[in-house]
C-alpha positions in Angstrom: 0.0 0.0 0.0 1.4 3.4 -0.9 0.5 6.8 0.5 0.0 10.2 -1.1 2.8 12.7 -0.4 1.8 15.7 1.5 3.9 18.6 2.9 7.6 18.2 3.4 8.5 17.4 7.0 11.3 19.1 8.9 14.5 17.2 8.1 15.9 18.0 11.5 13.2 15.6 13.0 14.9 12.7 11.3 18.2 13.0 13.2 21.5 11.5 11.9 21.0 9.9 8.5 23.1 7.0 7.5 23.3 3.9 5.3 23.7 0.3 6.3 27.1 -1.1 5.2 25.4 -3.6 2.9 23.3 -0.9 1.1 26.4 1.3 0.8 28.3 -1.5 -0.8 25.4 -2.3 -3.1 25.3 1.3 -4.2 29.0 1.2 -5.0 28.5 -2.0 -7.1 25.2 -0.7 -8.8 25.8 3.1 -9.3 22.4 3.3 -11.2 20.5 2.9 -7.9 22.3 5.7 -6.0 20.0 8.4 -7.3 16.9 6.1 -6.7 17.9 5.6 -3.1 18.3 9.3 -2.3 15.2 10.2 -4.3 13.2 7.8 -2.1 14.5 9.6 0.9 14.3 13.2 -0.3 11.3 13.1 -2.6 9.1 10.5 -0.9 10.1 9.8 2.7 10.4 13.4 3.7 7.0 14.0 2.1 5.3 11.2 4.0 5.1 8.8 1.1 5.8 5.6 3.1 6.0 3.4 0.0 4.8 -0.2 0.1 4.2 -0.7 3.9 1.0 -2.1 5.4 -1.8 0.1 6.6 -0.9 -0.4 10.3 2.6 0.9 9.6 1.2 3.9 7.8 -1.0 4.6 10.8 1.9 4.3 13.2 4.1 6.5 10.9 1.5 9.2 10.7 1.0 9.2 14.5 4.8 9.6 15.0 4.8 12.5 12.6 1.8 14.1 14.3 3.2 13.7 17.8 6.8 14.6 17.1 7.8 12.9 20.4 10.3 10.2 19.5 8.2 7.7 17.6 9.5 5.3 14.9 8.8 5.5 11.2 9.3 2.7 8.6 8.9 3.0 4.9 9.7 0.5 2.1 10.5 1.0 -1.6 11.5 -1.2 -4.5 14.5 -0.2 -6.6 14.7 -0.7 -10.4 16.9 -3.7 -9.7 14.0 -5.4 -7.8 15.8 -5.0 -4.4 13.6 -3.7 -1.6 15.0 -1.0 0.7 13.7 0.2 4.1 14.1 3.6 5.5 13.6 3.6 9.3 13.7 6.5 11.7 14.0 6.0 15.4 13.1 8.9 17.7 11.3 11.1 15.2 11.2 14.7 16.5 12.8 13.8 19.8 14.2 17.0 21.4 17.5 17.2 23.2 15.9 18.0 26.6 14.5 14.4 26.6 17.9 12.9 25.9 20.5 11.8 28.4 23.5 13.3 26.5 25.9 12.5 29.4 25.6 8.8 28.6 24.6 8.8 24.9 24.8 10.9 21.8 22.0 12.5 19.8 22.4 9.8 17.2 21.6 7.1 19.8 18.1 8.7 20.2 17.3 10.2 16.9 18.5 8.6 13.6 17.4 7.4 10.2 18.9 4.4 8.5 18.6 3.4 4.8 19.0 -0.3 4.6 17.9 -3.6 3.2 15.2 -5.4 5.3 17.7 -8.1 6.1 20.0 -5.5 7.6 17.6 -4.8 10.4 
């Protein structure tokens, strides 16, 4: 099930953005997918198009966006090579005042990872 993109969300709510090592290696081996991966992030994910996730995931994603209090978001997309990627945010919209920055870093609380499902 796909969703209809709406307004662009604040990129700062997605925290530190990184790739799994497997996806990074795949992008090096298949340069034609590099643009697709980043288009999914910047032109779909940041606009609340969650791709091909189930309706319960869409509902949870939309609640996390609405509340901006540290919820998780998961989206899934298919690349032209047939490989599925996930984009997962942990701690969407979590603010520094709710983080223990003496023990952890911001990236421990609020980050987004682009990966293959099997990397999770």
